[in-house]
PyMOL commands that place a pseudoatom at each C-alpha (Angstrom):
pseudoatom trace, name=CA, resn=MET, resi=1, chain=A, elem=C, hetatm=0, pos=[86.691, -16.869, 51.971]
pseudoatom trace, name=CA, resn=ALA, resi=2, chain=A, elem=C, hetatm=0, pos=[85.831, -13.246, 51.252]
pseudoatom trace, name=CA, resn=PHE, resi=3, chain=A, elem=C, hetatm=0, pos=[83.413, -13.059, 54.171]
pseudoatom trace, name=CA, resn=ARG, resi=4, chain=A, elem=C, hetatm=0, pos=[85.944, -14.657, 56.534]
pseudoatom trace, name=CA, resn=ASN, resi=5, chain=A, elem=C, hetatm=0, pos=[88.389, -11.931, 55.535]
pseudoatom trace, name=CA, resn=GLY, resi=6, chain=A, elem=C, hetatm=0, pos=[85.890, -9.088, 55.626]
pseudoatom trace, name=CA, resn=THR, resi=7, chain=A, elem=C, hetatm=0, pos=[88.503, -6.349, 55.624]
pseudoatom trace, name=CA, resn=ASP, resi=8, chain=A, elem=C, hetatm=0, pos=[88.478, -6.004, 51.833]
pseudoatom trace, name=CA, resn=SER, resi=9, chain=A, elem=C, hetatm=0, pos=[84.729, -5.414, 51.709]
pseudoatom trace, name=CA, resn=TRP, resi=10, chain=A, elem=C, hetatm=0, pos=[84.847, -2.800, 54.454]
pseudoatom trace, name=CA, resn=VAL, resi=11, chain=A, elem=C, hetatm=0, pos=[87.767, -1.034, 52.789]
pseudoatom trace, name=CA, resn=VAL, resi=12, chain=A, elem=C, hetatm=0, pos=[85.844, -0.836, 49.502]
pseudoatom trace, name=CA, resn=VAL, resi=13, chain=A, elem=C, hetatm=0, pos=[82.729, 0.568, 51.189]
pseudoatom trace, name=CA, resn=MET, resi=14, chain=A, elem=C, hetatm=0, pos=[84.694, 3.074, 53.274]
pseudoatom trace, name=CA, resn=PHE, resi=15, chain=A, elem=C, hetatm=0, pos=[86.664, 4.239, 50.230]
pseudoatom trace, name=CA, resn=PHE, resi=16, chain=A, elem=C, hetatm=0, pos=[83.378, 4.682, 48.322]
pseudoatom trace, name=CA, resn=MET, resi=17, chain=A, elem=C, hetatm=0, pos=[81.875, 6.767, 51.117]
pseudoatom trace, name=CA, resn=ILE, resi=18, chain=A, elem=C, hetatm=0, pos=[84.982, 8.886, 51.640]
pseudoatom trace, name=CA, resn=VAL, resi=19, chain=A, elem=C, hetatm=0, pos=[85.331, 9.724, 47.928]
pseudoatom trace, name=CA, resn=VAL, resi=20, chain=A, elem=C, hetatm=0, pos=[81.676, 10.801, 47.712]
pseudoatom trace, name=CA, resn=ILE, resi=21, chain=A, elem=C, hetatm=0, pos=[81.883, 12.843, 50.912]
pseudoatom trace, name=CA, resn=LEU, resi=22, chain=A, elem=C, hetatm=0, pos=[85.001, 14.675, 49.705]
pseudoatom trace, name=CA, resn=PHE, resi=23, chain=A, elem=C, hetatm=0, pos=[83.227, 16.182, 46.688]
pseudoatom trace, name=CA, resn=PRO, resi=24, chain=A, elem=C, hetatm=0, pos=[80.852, 18.482, 48.643]
pseudoatom trace, name=CA, resn=LEU, resi=25, chain=A, elem=C, hetatm=0, pos=[83.833, 19.630, 50.676]
pseudoatom trace, name=CA, resn=GLY, resi=26, chain=A, elem=C, hetatm=0, pos=[85.662, 20.492, 47.463]
pseudoatom trace, name=CA, resn=VAL, resi=27, chain=A, elem=C, hetatm=0, pos=[82.917, 22.081, 45.344]
pseudoatom trace, name=CA, resn=GLY, resi=28, chain=A, elem=C, hetatm=0, pos=[80.885, 23.600, 48.188]
pseudoatom trace, name=CA, resn=PRO, resi=29, chain=A, elem=C, hetatm=0, pos=[77.487, 22.853, 49.742]
pseudoatom trace, name=CA, resn=GLU, resi=30, chain=A, elem=C, hetatm=0, pos=[75.369, 24.515, 47.027]
pseudoatom trace, name=CA, resn=PRO, resi=31, chain=A, elem=C, hetatm=0, pos=[72.359, 22.142, 46.606]
pseudoatom trace, name=CA, resn=ASP, resi=32, chain=A, elem=C, hetatm=0, pos=[71.855, 22.766, 42.871]
pseudoatom trace, name=CA, resn=ILE, resi=33, chain=A, elem=C, hetatm=0, pos=[75.506, 22.064, 42.060]
pseudoatom trace, name=CA, resn=LEU, resi=34, chain=A, elem=C, hetatm=0, pos=[75.509, 18.892, 44.163]
pseudoatom trace, name=CA, resn=ASN, resi=35, chain=A, elem=C, hetatm=0, pos=[72.335, 17.697, 42.454]
pseudoatom trace, name=CA, resn=LYS, resi=36, chain=A, elem=C, hetatm=0, pos=[73.908, 18.183, 39.018]
pseudoatom trace, name=CA, resn=ILE, resi=37, chain=A, elem=C, hetatm=0, pos=[77.084, 16.278, 39.820]
pseudoatom trace, name=CA, resn=SER, resi=38, chain=A, elem=C, hetatm=0, pos=[75.556, 13.649, 42.119]
pseudoatom trace, name=CA, resn=SER, resi=39, chain=A, elem=C, hetatm=0, pos=[75.170, 10.889, 39.519]
pseudoatom trace, name=CA, resn=GLY, resi=40, chain=A, elem=C, hetatm=0, pos=[78.678, 11.355, 38.151]
pseudoatom trace, name=CA, resn=VAL, resi=41, chain=A, elem=C, hetatm=0, pos=[80.240, 11.468, 41.611]
pseudoatom trace, name=CA, resn=ILE, resi=42, chain=A, elem=C, hetatm=0, pos=[78.528, 8.283, 42.787]
pseudoatom trace, name=CA, resn=TRP, resi=43, chain=A, elem=C, hetatm=0, pos=[79.350, 6.390, 39.605]
pseudoatom trace, name=CA, resn=VAL, resi=44, chain=A, elem=C, hetatm=0, pos=[83.013, 7.446, 39.501]
pseudoatom trace, name=CA, resn=ALA, resi=45, chain=A, elem=C, hetatm=0, pos=[83.386, 6.554, 43.181]
pseudoatom trace, name=CA, resn=ALA, resi=46, chain=A, elem=C, hetatm=0, pos=[81.745, 3.167, 42.595]
pseudoatom trace, name=CA, resn=LEU, resi=47, chain=A, elem=C, hetatm=0, pos=[84.040, 2.475, 39.640]
pseudoatom trace, name=CA, resn=LEU, resi=48, chain=A, elem=C, hetatm=0, pos=[87.191, 3.328, 41.574]
pseudoatom trace, name=CA, resn=SER, resi=49, chain=A, elem=C, hetatm=0, pos=[86.015, 1.370, 44.611]
pseudoatom trace, name=CA, resn=ALA, resi=50, chain=A, elem=C, hetatm=0, pos=[85.345, -1.739, 42.535]
pseudoatom trace, name=CA, resn=MET, resi=51, chain=A, elem=C, hetatm=0, pos=[88.927, -1.600, 41.280]
pseudoatom trace, name=CA, resn=LEU, resi=52, chain=A, elem=C, hetatm=0, pos=[90.435, -1.723, 44.773]
pseudoatom trace, name=CA, resn=SER, resi=53, chain=A, elem=C, hetatm=0, pos=[90.040, -5.474, 45.176]
pseudoatom trace, name=CA, resn=MET, resi=54, chain=A, elem=C, hetatm=0, pos=[90.008, -6.399, 41.487]
pseudoatom trace, name=CA, resn=ASP, resi=55, chain=A, elem=C, hetatm=0, pos=[93.686, -7.350, 41.323]
pseudoatom trace, name=CA, resn=ARG, resi=56, chain=A, elem=C, hetatm=0, pos=[93.155, -9.989, 44.045]
pseudoatom trace, name=CA, resn=LEU, resi=57, chain=A, elem=C, hetatm=0, pos=[90.409, -11.785, 42.126]
pseudoatom trace, name=CA, resn=PHE, resi=58, chain=A, elem=C, hetatm=0, pos=[92.756, -14.611, 41.056]
pseudoatom trace, name=CA, resn=HIS, resi=59, chain=A, elem=C, hetatm=0, pos=[95.952, -13.559, 42.801]
pseudoatom trace, name=CA, resn=VAL, resi=60, chain=A, elem=C, hetatm=0, pos=[95.552, -15.750, 45.907]
pseudoatom trace, name=CA, resn=ASP, resi=61, chain=A, elem=C, hetatm=0, pos=[94.823, -18.829, 43.791]
pseudoatom trace, name=CA, resn=TYR, resi=62, chain=A, elem=C, hetatm=0, pos=[97.835, -18.056, 41.626]
pseudoatom trace, name=CA, resn=ASP, resi=63, chain=A, elem=C, hetatm=0, pos=[100.185, -17.661, 44.595]
pseudoatom trace, name=CA, resn=ASP, resi=64, chain=A, elem=C, hetatm=0, pos=[99.193, -20.839, 46.458]
pseudoatom trace, name=CA, resn=GLY, resi=65, chain=A, elem=C, hetatm=0, pos=[99.086, -23.009, 43.330]
pseudoatom trace, name=CA, resn=SER, resi=66, chain=A, elem=C, hetatm=0, pos=[95.369, -23.764, 43.463]
pseudoatom trace, name=CA, resn=LEU, resi=67, chain=A, elem=C, hetatm=0, pos=[94.853, -21.995, 40.140]
pseudoatom trace, name=CA, resn=GLU, resi=68, chain=A, elem=C, hetatm=0, pos=[96.515, -24.925, 38.384]
pseudoatom trace, name=CA, resn=LEU, resi=69, chain=A, elem=C, hetatm=0, pos=[94.051, -27.288, 40.029]
pseudoatom trace, name=CA, resn=LEU, resi=70, chain=A, elem=C, hetatm=0, pos=[91.148, -25.094, 38.935]
pseudoatom trace, name=CA, resn=VAL, resi=71, chain=A, elem=C, hetatm=0, pos=[92.385, -25.135, 35.348]
pseudoatom trace, name=CA, resn=LEU, resi=72, chain=A, elem=C, hetatm=0, pos=[92.701, -28.937, 35.438]
pseudoatom trace, name=CA, resn=HIS, resi=73, chain=A, elem=C, hetatm=0, pos=[89.300, -29.376, 37.103]
pseudoatom trace, name=CA, resn=PRO, resi=74, chain=A, elem=C, hetatm=0, pos=[86.702, -31.178, 34.932]
pseudoatom trace, name=CA, resn=GLN, resi=75, chain=A, elem=C, hetatm=0, pos=[84.295, -28.288, 35.500]
pseudoatom trace, name=CA, resn=PRO, resi=76, chain=A, elem=C, hetatm=0, pos=[84.718, -25.721, 32.691]
pseudoatom trace, name=CA, resn=LEU, resi=77, chain=A, elem=C, hetatm=0, pos=[87.041, -22.939, 33.777]
pseudoatom trace, name=CA, resn=GLU, resi=78, chain=A, elem=C, hetatm=0, pos=[84.572, -20.372, 32.430]
pseudoatom trace, name=CA, resn=PHE, resi=79, chain=A, elem=C, hetatm=0, pos=[82.016, -21.439, 35.065]
pseudoatom trace, name=CA, resn=ILE, resi=80, chain=A, elem=C, hetatm=0, pos=[84.644, -21.138, 37.796]
pseudoatom trace, name=CA, resn=VAL, resi=81, chain=A, elem=C, hetatm=0, pos=[85.468, -17.626, 36.578]
pseudoatom trace, name=CA, resn=LEU, resi=82, chain=A, elem=C, hetatm=0, pos=[81.764, -16.727, 36.706]
pseudoatom trace, name=CA, resn=ALA, resi=83, chain=A, elem=C, hetatm=0, pos=[81.542, -18.038, 40.265]
pseudoatom trace, name=CA, resn=LYS, resi=84, chain=A, elem=C, hetatm=0, pos=[84.542, -15.977, 41.368]
pseudoatom trace, name=CA, resn=VAL, resi=85, chain=A, elem=C, hetatm=0, pos=[83.169, -12.873, 39.635]
pseudoatom trace, name=CA, resn=LEU, resi=86, chain=A, elem=C, hetatm=0, pos=[79.820, -13.395, 41.390]
pseudoatom trace, name=CA, resn=ALA, resi=87, chain=A, elem=C, hetatm=0, pos=[81.605, -13.704, 44.740]
pseudoatom trace, name=CA, resn=HIS, resi=88, chain=A, elem=C, hetatm=0, pos=[83.547, -10.518, 43.996]
pseudoatom trace, name=CA, resn=TRP, resi=89, chain=A, elem=C, hetatm=0, pos=[80.355, -8.646, 43.162]
pseudoatom trace, name=CA, resn=LEU, resi=90, chain=A, elem=C, hetatm=0, pos=[78.525, -9.894, 46.263]
pseudoatom trace, name=CA, resn=THR, resi=91, chain=A, elem=C, hetatm=0, pos=[81.336, -8.679, 48.512]
pseudoatom trace, name=CA, resn=THR, resi=92, chain=A, elem=C, hetatm=0, pos=[82.116, -5.388, 46.750]
pseudoatom trace, name=CA, resn=GLY, resi=93, chain=A, elem=C, hetatm=0, pos=[79.430, -4.318, 44.277]
pseudoatom trace, name=CA, resn=LEU, resi=94, chain=A, elem=C, hetatm=0, pos=[76.359, -5.195, 46.347]
pseudoatom trace, name=CA, resn=PRO, resi=95, chain=A, elem=C, hetatm=0, pos=[77.497, -3.276, 49.473]
pseudoatom trace, name=CA, resn=LEU, resi=96, chain=A, elem=C, hetatm=0, pos=[78.083, -0.216, 47.280]
pseudoatom trace, name=CA, resn=ILE, resi=97, chain=A, elem=C, hetatm=0, pos=[74.528, -0.452, 45.963]
pseudoatom trace, name=CA, resn=ILE, resi=98, chain=A, elem=C, hetatm=0, pos=[73.167, -0.707, 49.507]
pseudoatom trace, name=CA, resn=VAL, resi=99, chain=A, elem=C, hetatm=0, pos=[74.888, 2.473, 50.736]
pseudoatom trace, name=CA, resn=SER, resi=100, chain=A, elem=C, hetatm=0, pos=[74.412, 4.490, 47.521]
pseudoatom trace, name=CA, resn=PRO, resi=101, chain=A, elem=C, hetatm=0, pos=[70.936, 5.902, 48.424]
pseudoatom trace, name=CA, resn=LEU, resi=102, chain=A, elem=C, hetatm=0, pos=[72.347, 7.312, 51.668]
pseudoatom trace, name=CA, resn=LEU, resi=103, chain=A, elem=C, hetatm=0, pos=[75.130, 9.029, 49.762]
pseudoatom trace, name=CA, resn=ALA, resi=104, chain=A, elem=C, hetatm=0, pos=[72.601, 10.280, 47.197]
pseudoatom trace, name=CA, resn=ILE, resi=105, chain=A, elem=C, hetatm=0, pos=[70.820, 12.075, 50.039]
pseudoatom trace, name=CA, resn=PHE, resi=106, chain=A, elem=C, hetatm=0, pos=[74.148, 13.607, 51.071]
pseudoatom trace, name=CA, resn=LEU, resi=107, chain=A, elem=C, hetatm=0, pos=[74.588, 14.908, 47.500]
pseudoatom trace, name=CA, resn=ASN, resi=108, chain=A, elem=C, hetatm=0, pos=[71.033, 16.319, 47.387]
pseudoatom trace, name=CA, resn=MET, resi=109, chain=A, elem=C, hetatm=0, pos=[69.964, 14.046, 44.521]
pseudoatom trace, name=CA, resn=ASP, resi=110, chain=A, elem=C, hetatm=0, pos=[66.274, 14.141, 43.606]
pseudoatom trace, name=CA, resn=ILE, resi=111, chain=A, elem=C, hetatm=0, pos=[64.366, 11.406, 45.402]
pseudoatom trace, name=CA, resn=SER, resi=112, chain=A, elem=C, hetatm=0, pos=[62.664, 10.439, 42.133]
pseudoatom trace, name=CA, resn=SER, resi=113, chain=A, elem=C, hetatm=0, pos=[66.051, 9.396, 40.716]
pseudoatom trace, name=CA, resn=TYR, resi=114, chain=A, elem=C, hetatm=0, pos=[66.996, 6.978, 43.508]
pseudoatom trace, name=CA, resn=PHE, resi=115, chain=A, elem=C, hetatm=0, pos=[65.316, 4.005, 41.840]
pseudoatom trace, name=CA, resn=VAL, resi=116, chain=A, elem=C, hetatm=0, pos=[67.091, 4.637, 38.516]
pseudoatom trace, name=CA, resn=LEU, resi=117, chain=A, elem=C, hetatm=0, pos=[70.409, 5.025, 40.348]
pseudoatom trace, name=CA, resn=ILE, resi=118, chain=A, elem=C, hetatm=0, pos=[69.979, 1.628, 42.020]
pseudoatom trace, name=CA, resn=ILE, resi=119, chain=A, elem=C, hetatm=0, pos=[68.967, -0.028, 38.734]
pseudoatom trace, name=CA, resn=THR, resi=120, chain=A, elem=C, hetatm=0, pos=[72.003, 1.386, 36.921]
pseudoatom trace, name=CA, resn=LEU, resi=121, chain=A, elem=C, hetatm=0, pos=[74.294, 0.145, 39.685]
pseudoatom trace, name=CA, resn=PHE, resi=122, chain=A, elem=C, hetatm=0, pos=[72.641, -3.288, 39.632]
pseudoatom trace, name=CA, resn=LEU, resi=123, chain=A, elem=C, hetatm=0, pos=[73.342, -3.506, 35.897]
pseudoatom trace, name=CA, resn=GLY, resi=124, chain=A, elem=C, hetatm=0, pos=[76.684, -1.707, 35.876]
pseudoatom trace, name=CA, resn=THR, resi=125, chain=A, elem=C, hetatm=0, pos=[78.616, -3.056, 38.856]
pseudoatom trace, name=CA, resn=PRO, resi=126, chain=A, elem=C, hetatm=0, pos=[78.410, -6.723, 37.730]
pseudoatom trace, name=CA, resn=THR, resi=127, chain=A, elem=C, hetatm=0, pos=[79.599, -5.583, 34.319]
pseudoatom trace, name=CA, resn=LEU, resi=128, chain=A, elem=C, hetatm=0, pos=[82.574, -3.871, 35.967]
pseudoatom trace, name=CA, resn=SER, resi=129, chain=A, elem=C, hetatm=0, pos=[83.415, -7.081, 37.821]
pseudoatom trace, name=CA, resn=LEU, resi=130, chain=A, elem=C, hetatm=0, pos=[83.157, -9.140, 34.625]
pseudoatom trace, name=CA, resn=ILE, resi=131, chain=A, elem=C, hetatm=0, pos=[85.375, -6.764, 32.653]
pseudoatom trace, name=CA, resn=GLY, resi=132, chain=A, elem=C, hetatm=0, pos=[87.778, -6.501, 35.554]
pseudoatom trace, name=CA, resn=SER, resi=133, chain=A, elem=C, hetatm=0, pos=[88.193, -10.277, 35.619]
pseudoatom trace, name=CA, resn=ILE, resi=134, chain=A, elem=C, hetatm=0, pos=[89.938, -10.068, 32.245]
pseudoatom trace, name=CA, resn=GLY, resi=135, chain=A, elem=C, hetatm=0, pos=[92.445, -7.558, 33.557]
pseudoatom trace, name=CA, resn=ALA, resi=136, chain=A, elem=C, hetatm=0, pos=[92.917, -9.522, 36.782]
pseudoatom trace, name=CA, resn=ALA, resi=137, chain=A, elem=C, hetatm=0, pos=[93.745, -12.631, 34.750]
pseudoatom trace, name=CA, resn=LEU, resi=138, chain=A, elem=C, hetatm=0, pos=[96.122, -10.791, 32.428]
pseudoatom trace, name=CA, resn=ILE, resi=139, chain=A, elem=C, hetatm=0, pos=[98.254, -9.260, 35.195]
pseudoatom trace, name=CA, resn=LEU, resi=140, chain=A, elem=C, hetatm=0, pos=[98.970, -12.512, 37.065]
pseudoatom trace, name=CA, resn=GLY, resi=141, chain=A, elem=C, hetatm=0, pos=[102.671, -12.721, 37.756]
pseudoatom trace, name=CA, resn=ALA, resi=142, chain=A, elem=C, hetatm=0, pos=[103.331, -9.153, 36.623]
pseudoatom trace, name=CA, resn=ARG, resi=143, chain=A, elem=C, hetatm=0, pos=[105.200, -6.558, 38.666]
pseudoatom trace, name=CA, resn=ARG, resi=144, chain=A, elem=C, hetatm=0, pos=[103.298, -3.436, 39.744]
pseudoatom trace, name=CA, resn=SER, resi=145, chain=A, elem=C, hetatm=0, pos=[100.105, -5.265, 38.916]
pseudoatom trace, name=CA, resn=GLY, resi=146, chain=A, elem=C, hetatm=0, pos=[97.808, -2.624, 40.417]
pseudoatom trace, name=CA, resn=ALA, resi=147, chain=A, elem=C, hetatm=0, pos=[98.917, 0.145, 38.067]
pseudoatom trace, name=CA, resn=LEU, resi=148, chain=A, elem=C, hetatm=0, pos=[98.923, -2.227, 35.115]
pseudoatom trace, name=CA, resn=LEU, resi=149, chain=A, elem=C, hetatm=0, pos=[95.393, -3.371, 35.904]
pseudoatom trace, name=CA, resn=SER, resi=150, chain=A, elem=C, hetatm=0, pos=[94.168, 0.228, 35.910]
pseudoatom trace, name=CA, resn=LEU, resi=151, chain=A, elem=C, hetatm=0, pos=[95.684, 0.883, 32.488]
pseudoatom trace, name=CA, resn=ILE, resi=152, chain=A, elem=C, hetatm=0, pos=[94.057, -2.250, 31.061]
pseudoatom trace, name=CA, resn=ILE, resi=153, chain=A, elem=C, hetatm=0, pos=[90.509, -2.015, 32.356]
pseudoatom trace, name=CA, resn=LEU, resi=154, chain=A, elem=C, hetatm=0, pos=[89.809, 1.693, 32.914]
pseudoatom trace, name=CA, resn=PRO, resi=155, chain=A, elem=C, hetatm=0, pos=[89.269, 2.371, 29.170]
pseudoatom trace, name=CA, resn=LEU, resi=156, chain=A, elem=C, hetatm=0, pos=[86.863, -0.589, 29.053]
pseudoatom trace, name=CA, resn=PHE, resi=157, chain=A, elem=C, hetatm=0, pos=[84.888, 0.851, 31.975]
pseudoatom trace, name=CA, resn=ILE, resi=158, chain=A, elem=C, hetatm=0, pos=[84.131, 4.101, 30.134]
pseudoatom trace, name=CA, resn=PRO, resi=159, chain=A, elem=C, hetatm=0, pos=[80.969, 2.931, 28.266]
pseudoatom trace, name=CA, resn=VAL, resi=160, chain=A, elem=C, hetatm=0, pos=[79.463, 1.601, 31.507]
pseudoatom trace, name=CA, resn=LEU, resi=161, chain=A, elem=C, hetatm=0, pos=[80.260, 4.880, 33.251]
pseudoatom trace, name=CA, resn=ILE, resi=162, chain=A, elem=C, hetatm=0, pos=[78.804, 7.021, 30.454]
pseudoatom trace, name=CA, resn=PHE, resi=163, chain=A, elem=C, hetatm=0, pos=[75.471, 5.231, 30.211]
pseudoatom trace, name=CA, resn=GLY, resi=164, chain=A, elem=C, hetatm=0, pos=[75.158, 4.767, 33.976]
pseudoatom trace, name=CA, resn=VAL, resi=165, chain=A, elem=C, hetatm=0, pos=[75.585, 8.487, 34.586]
pseudoatom trace, name=CA, resn=SER, resi=166, chain=A, elem=C, hetatm=0, pos=[73.413, 9.546, 31.645]
pseudoatom trace, name=CA, resn=ALA, resi=167, chain=A, elem=C, hetatm=0, pos=[70.548, 7.310, 32.810]
pseudoatom trace, name=CA, resn=VAL, resi=168, chain=A, elem=C, hetatm=0, pos=[70.473, 8.971, 36.225]
pseudoatom trace, name=CA, resn=GLU, resi=169, chain=A, elem=C, hetatm=0, pos=[70.834, 12.444, 34.721]
pseudoatom trace, name=CA, resn=ALA, resi=170, chain=A, elem=C, hetatm=0, pos=[67.925, 11.751, 32.373]
pseudoatom trace, name=CA, resn=SER, resi=171, chain=A, elem=C, hetatm=0, pos=[65.809, 10.787, 35.368]
pseudoatom trace, name=CA, resn=ILE, resi=172, chain=A, elem=C, hetatm=0, pos=[66.816, 13.975, 37.192]
pseudoatom trace, name=CA, resn=LEU, resi=173, chain=A, elem=C, hetatm=0, pos=[65.774, 16.025, 34.145]
pseudoatom trace, name=CA, resn=GLY, resi=174, chain=A, elem=C, hetatm=0, pos=[62.448, 14.197, 33.905]
pseudoatom trace, name=CA, resn=VAL, resi=175, chain=A, elem=C, hetatm=0, pos=[63.363, 12.395, 30.663]
pseudoatom trace, name=CA, resn=SER, resi=176, chain=A, elem=C, hetatm=0, pos=[62.959, 8.668, 30.085]
pseudoatom trace, name=CA, resn=SER, resi=177, chain=A, elem=C, hetatm=0, pos=[66.103, 6.735, 30.977]
pseudoatom trace, name=CA, resn=LYS, resi=178, chain=A, elem=C, hetatm=0, pos=[64.926, 3.532, 29.267]
pseudoatom trace, name=CA, resn=PRO, resi=179, chain=A, elem=C, hetatm=0, pos=[67.412, 3.742, 26.319]
pseudoatom trace, name=CA, resn=GLN, resi=180, chain=A, elem=C, hetatm=0, pos=[70.407, 4.027, 28.650]
pseudoatom trace, name=CA, resn=LEU, resi=181, chain=A, elem=C, hetatm=0, pos=[69.122, 1.215, 30.863]
pseudoatom trace, name=CA, resn=LEU, resi=182, chain=A, elem=C, hetatm=0, pos=[68.662, -1.032, 27.834]
pseudoatom trace, name=CA, resn=ILE, resi=183, chain=A, elem=C, hetatm=0, pos=[72.223, -0.325, 26.716]
pseudoatom trace, name=CA, resn=LEU, resi=184, chain=A, elem=C, hetatm=0, pos=[73.518, -1.084, 30.230]
pseudoatom trace, name=CA, resn=GLY, resi=185, chain=A, elem=C, hetatm=0, pos=[71.559, -4.332, 30.158]
pseudoatom trace, name=CA, resn=GLY, resi=186, chain=A, elem=C, hetatm=0, pos=[73.055, -5.162, 26.774]
pseudoatom trace, name=CA, resn=LEU, resi=187, chain=A, elem=C, hetatm=0, pos=[76.562, -4.458, 28.049]
pseudoatom trace, name=CA, resn=PHE, resi=188, chain=A, elem=C, hetatm=0, pos=[75.911, -6.741, 31.018]
pseudoatom trace, name=CA, resn=LEU, resi=189, chain=A, elem=C, hetatm=0, pos=[74.671, -9.586, 28.823]
pseudoatom trace, name=CA, resn=LEU, resi=190, chain=A, elem=C, hetatm=0, pos=[77.561, -9.156, 26.392]
pseudoatom trace, name=CA, resn=SER, resi=191, chain=A, elem=C, hetatm=0, pos=[80.071, -9.130, 29.236]
pseudoatom trace, name=CA, resn=SER, resi=192, chain=A, elem=C, hetatm=0, pos=[78.457, -12.203, 30.803]
pseudoatom trace, name=CA, resn=ALA, resi=193, chain=A, elem=C, hetatm=0, pos=[78.933, -14.102, 27.556]
pseudoatom trace, name=CA, resn=LEU, resi=194, chain=A, elem=C, hetatm=0, pos=[82.408, -12.958, 26.506]
pseudoatom trace, name=CA, resn=CYS, resi=195, chain=A, elem=C, hetatm=0, pos=[84.367, -11.990, 29.642]
pseudoatom trace, name=CA, resn=PRO, resi=196, chain=A, elem=C, hetatm=0, pos=[84.454, -15.474, 31.252]
pseudoatom trace, name=CA, resn=ILE, resi=197, chain=A, elem=C, hetatm=0, pos=[85.823, -16.911, 28.001]
pseudoatom trace, name=CA, resn=ALA, resi=198, chain=A, elem=C, hetatm=0, pos=[88.520, -14.247, 27.740]
pseudoatom trace, name=CA, resn=SER, resi=199, chain=A, elem=C, hetatm=0, pos=[89.382, -14.530, 31.441]
pseudoatom trace, name=CA, resn=ALA, resi=200, chain=A, elem=C, hetatm=0, pos=[89.622, -18.320, 31.265]
pseudoatom trace, name=CA, resn=ALA, resi=201, chain=A, elem=C, hetatm=0, pos=[91.935, -18.105, 28.256]
pseudoatom trace, name=CA, resn=SER, resi=202, chain=A, elem=C, hetatm=0, pos=[94.148, -15.616, 30.104]
pseudoatom trace, name=CA, resn=LEU, resi=203, chain=A, elem=C, hetatm=0, pos=[94.274, -17.875, 33.169]
pseudoatom trace, name=CA, resn=ARG, resi=204, chain=A, elem=C, hetatm=0, pos=[95.353, -20.850, 31.073]
pseudoatom trace, name=CA, resn=GLN, resi=205, chain=A, elem=C, hetatm=0, pos=[98.076, -18.711, 29.531]
pseudoatom trace, name=CA, resn=ALA, resi=206, chain=A, elem=C, hetatm=0, pos=[99.218, -17.510, 32.965]
pseudoatom trace, name=CA, resn=ILE, resi=207, chain=A, elem=C, hetatm=0, pos=[99.993, -21.000, 34.279]
pseudoatom trace, name=CA, resn=GLU, resi=208, chain=A, elem=C, hetatm=0, pos=[101.823, -22.182, 31.163]
for i in range(1, 208): cmd.bond("trace and resi %d" % i, "trace and resi %d" % (i + 1))
show_as sticks, trace
zoom trace
């Protein structure tokens, strides 16, 4: 369904690219400055881009009534949530990872840090989708759901942002980024275990 309606994916990618491109125009073309802020710029842009389509994760199912059928399905609702989160990541998170090296070149990031950047995004963007699924389930039926979603999930995104940026910065400085990558991996595993349960509980509450 997401690929048939490919507009959302293109909007996310274009927003990601535009946000990153705006920073050199704002802070100037100085290579050293761009190199210092490159990891933070790419990660903040990726975080904001992932949020663009987060509120529609369950919204269509809720509007057309199919969410009730999913809840009543014999398959555990937690597995269905995981499947929808995976679909969201494949259509939003993965395209961001693919274009991120090109934007890293634009921001004059050290070539040696590209691999660490991609690894952090591979660990961090699925975690963002998993955490965002909780917020997307909680806002079903609410007015001004987009603003409410931001208030709910942005504070939960902060640890992922901090360790994602610090891992890339450590690589730029020539320091081992293994501790930050291990923490990102731990956050991903923890989110994979807990977020589907919390999201499923919120979905059941939404249809009652």
